[in-house]
C-alpha positions in Angstrom: 121.6 97.6 103.1 123.6 98.7 105.9 121.4 99.1 109.3 121.2 102.9 110.5 123.2 103.8 113.8 121.4 102.8 116.9 119.8 106.0 118.3 120.5 107.4 121.7 119.8 105.1 124.5 116.3 105.4 126.7 115.6 104.7 130.6 113.3 102.3 131.4 110.6 105.0 132.6 110.6 106.8 129.4 110.1 103.8 127.4 107.5 102.8 129.4 105.2 106.2 128.9 104.6 104.6 124.9 101.5 102.6 125.0 101.7 99.7 122.7 99.1 98.0 121.7 97.4 95.1 119.4 94.7 96.0 117.0 93.3 94.0 113.9 92.2 96.7 111.0 88.4 96.2 110.0 88.8 98.9 107.4 91.5 100.6 105.0 90.5 103.3 102.9 92.5 105.9 101.0 92.3 109.5 101.9 90.1 111.9 99.8 92.5 114.7 98.6 95.9 112.4 99.5 97.1 110.9 97.0 99.8 108.8 100.4 97.5 108.7 103.3 95.5 105.8 104.1 92.5 106.0 106.9 92.8 102.7 108.8 90.3 101.8 111.3 91.1 99.5 113.4 90.2 97.5 116.9 91.3 97.6 119.8 89.1 95.0 121.9 87.1 97.8 124.3 86.8 100.4 121.3 88.0 101.3 117.4 90.4 104.1 116.2 90.8 105.9 113.3 94.9 105.8 112.5 95.6 107.6 109.5 99.4 105.7 107.9 101.3 107.1 104.6 101.2 103.7 103.2 99.6 104.2 100.2 102.1 104.0 97.5 103.3 101.1 98.6 99.7 99.0 99.1 97.9 98.5 95.6 95.6 96.8 97.2 94.1 98.2 100.8 92.3 94.9 101.1 95.1 93.2 101.9 95.1 94.9 105.4 91.7 93.8 106.6 91.5 91.7 109.1 95.1 91.5 110.1 96.5 92.6 113.7 99.6 94.8 114.1 101.3 97.2 116.4 99.8 100.4 117.3 101.2 103.4 119.8 97.8 104.6 121.3 99.2 107.2 123.2 100.6 109.6 120.7 98.5 112.9 121.0 96.0 113.2 118.4 97.1 114.7 115.0 95.7 116.4 111.7 96.4 115.2 108.4 94.5 116.2 105.2 91.9 117.4 107.0 91.5 114.3 109.2 92.1 113.3 112.9 94.3 110.4 113.3 94.5 108.7 116.4 97.9 107.1 117.1 100.5 105.8 115.0 100.6 102.1 113.4 104.0 100.2 113.7 105.8 99.4 110.5 109.5 97.4 109.7 111.4 99.5 107.2 110.0 102.7 106.2 112.6 104.4 107.9 115.1 102.8 106.0 113.6 103.3 102.7 113.2 99.6 102.0 109.4 98.9 101.5 107.6 98.1 104.8 106.1 95.6 106.4 103.5 95.5 109.3 104.9 94.8 112.7 102.3 91.9 113.9 102.1 89.3 116.7 103.2 85.9 115.0 99.6 84.5 116.3 96.7 86.1 117.0 96.7 87.7 120.2 93.4 89.6 121.7 92.6 93.3 120.0 94.3 95.5 122.7 96.8 93.6 124.0 100.2 95.1 125.3 103.4 95.1 123.4 105.9 95.2 126.2 
């Protein structure tokens, strides 16, 4: 695979606006009426959120996600998908490049809600 070109530069102020946090996946479930969406219930330490992700086709066993920590964008505007509201975005590695995605996750357990960056 040839890596994609690097995107145009952003300034530190733009990057600082994105709030990326670690969360623990408490539940992963199919979204009714969708063949690709998964509903994740994610613990961020002081609150939980419902985050929808289009990962169903590459995840035959959703239970393997439960208990894992991953990185999420938590200040993305809520979005309605398949009749449900998603309150953030899961960071994954590879989907944009057409390879089997992997979770972006900390190398060791850290407190839920810890900020990346």
